[in-house]
C-alpha positions in Angstrom: -0.1 -0.3 0.2 2.8 2.6 0.9 4.6 2.2 -2.3 1.2 2.6 -4.9 0.4 5.7 -2.7 3.2 7.6 -3.1 3.3 9.4 -6.1 0.3 11.4 -3.9 3.1 12.7 -1.6 4.3 15.1 -4.5 1.1 17.2 -3.9 1.9 18.6 -0.8 -0.1 16.4 1.3 0.8 16.1 5.0 2.7 12.8 5.1 2.5 11.7 9.0 -0.6 11.6 7.6 -0.9 9.3 4.5 0.5 6.7 6.3 -1.2 7.5 8.8 -4.6 7.0 6.7 -2.2 4.3 4.3 -2.1 1.7 7.5 -5.9 1.9 8.8 -7.2 1.4 5.0 -5.9 -2.0 5.1 -7.7 -3.1 6.5 -11.2 -1.1 5.2 -10.6 -1.8 1.4 -12.9 -4.8 0.0 -11.8 -7.3 -2.6 -11.0 -5.8 -6.0 -11.4 -1.8 -4.5 -8.2 0.1 -5.4 -7.6 3.6 -4.0 -7.4 6.4 -6.9 -6.0 9.5 -4.3 -5.4 10.9 -1.2 -6.3 14.0 -0.6 -5.3 16.5 2.7 -6.8 18.8 4.5 -4.3 22.3 5.3 -5.8 24.6 7.0 -3.9 28.4 7.6 -3.1 28.2 11.8 -1.4 24.9 12.3 -3.7 21.6 12.6 -1.8 18.0 14.3 -5.2 16.3 13.2 -5.8 17.1 9.5 -8.4 15.9 7.8 -9.0 13.3 4.9 -10.8 12.4 1.8 -10.0 9.7 -0.1 -11.2 8.5 -2.6 -11.6 4.2 -4.2 -13.7 3.1 -7.4 -16.3 2.2 -5.0 -15.8 4.4 -2.7 -15.6 8.1 -1.3 -14.2 8.0 1.9 -14.2 10.5 4.8 -11.4 10.6 7.6 -11.4 12.5 10.6 -9.7 12.4 13.0 -10.3 12.0 17.1 -8.7 11.6 20.5 -5.9 13.3 20.0 -5.0 10.6 16.8 -5.5 8.2 18.7 -8.9 7.3 16.4 -10.9 8.4 14.1 -13.8 7.9 12.0 -14.0 7.2 8.4 -17.9 7.9 6.4 -17.9 6.1 3.3 -20.5 6.5 0.5 -20.0 5.1 -2.7 -20.8 5.7 -6.5 -24.5 5.3 -6.6 -24.9 6.9 -3.8 -23.6 10.1 -4.9 -25.5 12.4 -7.8 -23.1 15.3 -7.9 -19.2 16.2 -6.9 -18.2 19.8 -7.1 -15.1 22.0 -5.8 -15.3 25.1 -5.1 -11.9 27.4 -5.4 -11.0 30.2 -2.7 -7.7 32.2 -2.0 -7.4 29.8 1.5 -7.7 26.7 -0.6 -10.9 25.0 -2.1 -13.4 23.4 -1.0 -14.6 20.0 -2.8 -18.1 18.2 -2.0 -20.8 16.4 -3.4 -24.7 15.6 -2.7 -26.0 12.5 -2.7 -29.5 10.9 -4.3 -30.8 11.2 -0.7 -30.5 15.3 -0.1 -27.9 15.2 1.9 -24.9 17.4 1.0 -20.9 16.3 2.7 -18.3 19.0 2.4 -14.6 19.2 3.2 -12.6 22.7 3.6 -8.9 23.8 3.0 -8.3 20.9 0.8 -5.0 22.6 -1.9 -5.8 23.4 -5.3 -4.2 20.6 -7.2 -5.8 18.0 -4.8 -8.7 19.9 -4.9 -8.8 19.2 -9.4 -7.7 15.7 -9.2 -10.4 14.2 -6.3 -12.7 16.1 -8.9 -11.7 14.9 -12.0 -11.8 11.1 -10.4 -14.8 11.6 -8.7 -16.4 12.8 -12.6 -14.8 10.1 -14.0 -15.5 7.4 -11.6 -19.7 8.8 -12.3 -19.3 8.8 -15.6 -19.2 5.0 -16.0 -21.5 4.4 -13.2 -24.2 6.6 -15.5 -21.8 4.9 -18.9 -21.1 1.6 -18.3 -21.0 1.2 -21.3 -17.9 1.6 -22.6 -16.5 0.3 -19.6 -18.8 -3.1 -20.2 -17.9 -3.6 -23.6 -14.1 -3.6 -22.9 -14.2 -6.0 -20.7 -16.5 -8.1 -23.0 -14.3 -8.0 -25.9 -11.3 -9.1 -22.6 -13.5 -11.3 -21.4 -14.5 -12.4 -25.7 -10.3 -13.1 -25.9 -10.0 -14.9 -22.9 -12.4 -17.6 -24.2 -10.8 -18.0 -27.6 -7.6 -18.1 -26.0 -8.6 -20.6 -23.8 -11.4 -22.8 -26.8 -7.8 -23.4 -28.8 -5.5 -24.5 -25.8 -8.6 -26.7 -24.8 -9.1 -27.7 -29.0 -5.2 -28.4 -29.0 -5.7 -31.1 -26.0 -8.1 -33.2 -28.0 -6.4 -32.9 -31.3 -3.8 -34.2 -29.5 -5.5 -37.0 -27.0 -7.8 -38.2 -30.4 -4.3 -38.6 -32.2 -2.3 -41.0 -29.2 -6.0 -43.5 -29.1 -6.1 -43.1 -32.0 -2.5 -44.9 -32.2 -2.9 -46.7 -29.4 -5.8 -48.8 -31.4 -4.8 -48.8 -34.4 -1.5 -49.3 -33.1 -3.4 -52.5 -30.8 -5.1 -53.7 -33.9 -2.0 -54.3 -35.8 -1.0 -56.9 -32.5 -3.5 -58.5 -31.8 -3.7 -61.8 -32.8 -6.2 -64.6 -34.5 -6.7 -66.8 -31.6 -8.9 -70.0 -32.3 -11.6 -69.8 -30.4 -12.3 -73.6 -29.7 -9.4 -76.6 -28.5 -11.2 -78.5 -32.4 -7.9 -80.1 -34.4 -7.3 -77.7 -37.4 -8.4 -77.9 -40.9 -5.7 -78.3 -43.7 -7.2 -76.1 -46.1 -7.1 -78.3 -49.6 -7.5 -81.8 -47.1 -10.9 -83.6 -46.8 -11.5 -82.7 -43.3 -10.2 -86.7 -41.7 -13.0 -88.3 -39.5 -13.4 -91.3 -37.5 -16.4 -92.6 -38.3 -18.3 -91.5 -42.0 -20.7 -89.1 -41.9 -23.2 -91.8 -44.0 -22.4 -93.8 -39.9 -22.9 -90.1 -38.5 -26.7 -89.2 -37.0 -28.8 -85.7 -37.5 -28.1 -84.9 -34.8 -24.2 -86.1 -35.1 -24.4 -84.0 -38.9 -25.6 -81.2 -37.3 -22.3 -80.6 -34.9 -20.4 -81.2 -37.5 -21.4 -78.9 -39.4 -21.7 -76.5 -37.3 -17.9 -76.7 -36.6 -17.2 -75.5 -39.9 -18.2 -73.4 -39.3 -16.9 -72.1 -36.5 -13.4 -73.2 -38.3 -14.9 -70.9 -41.2 -15.0 -68.0 -39.3 -11.9 -67.8 -37.5 -10.4 -68.1 -41.2 -8.4 -72.0 -40.9 -10.4 -73.4 -44.9 -12.0 -70.8 -46.8 -15.6 -69.9 -48.5 -15.4 -72.6 -51.0 -13.8 -75.1 -48.7 -16.7 -74.7 -46.6 -19.8 -75.1 -49.0 -18.3 -78.3 -50.2 -18.3 -79.8 -46.4 -21.9 -78.2 -46.0 -23.5 -80.1 -48.9 -21.9 -83.1 -48.0 -23.0 -83.0 -44.7 -26.6 -81.4 -46.2 -27.0 -84.5 -48.5 -27.2 -87.3 -45.1 -29.3 -85.1 -43.5 
């Protein structure tokens, strides 16, 4: 926080007041809230504990020390509640004031002129964002779209990589997958007739049907050709 507010010390802010305020702001700032400017009151007479005004991207915070600087009162107003801001330049400093939508008028005087101009400009910018949020939303949408596009490209690349790996694995699996005979019946030579212990004429209908099924299994497993199967089938059917 101290590094962020060093730029404020070049515009007549009291360093001790800035240090005291920022030490307490650490516990007051909300998530994503950033300090835009800090203005410190500078009265003609010696003021040990001046009032201050802090402008963030979410609200205006009025800081008023009390109890000889041992404690401090904080009053905040969100930008949604603020109706308008004003600056009145006097001989000794300026008066910064703003009105709320509930008809309240809050002012803090003896602000150095350069600081008053800075907080007035910053306040106008924040109010413009509230009244015309289209530009901000458009910028956020564009940024979000670019981020989503980049993320989408990453996802597509990952999916393509996974698909390529899966295809290679399946192809390799298909290449190394052997044809394993399911049945333990002895293989029959393709060009020779099946040698049987009994002639087909001696087999029963059930045995002939079972033999035909065995030939069909050999055909399905690629152990005999279609033509050979047709010959065996015709011969068996002639006895059924």
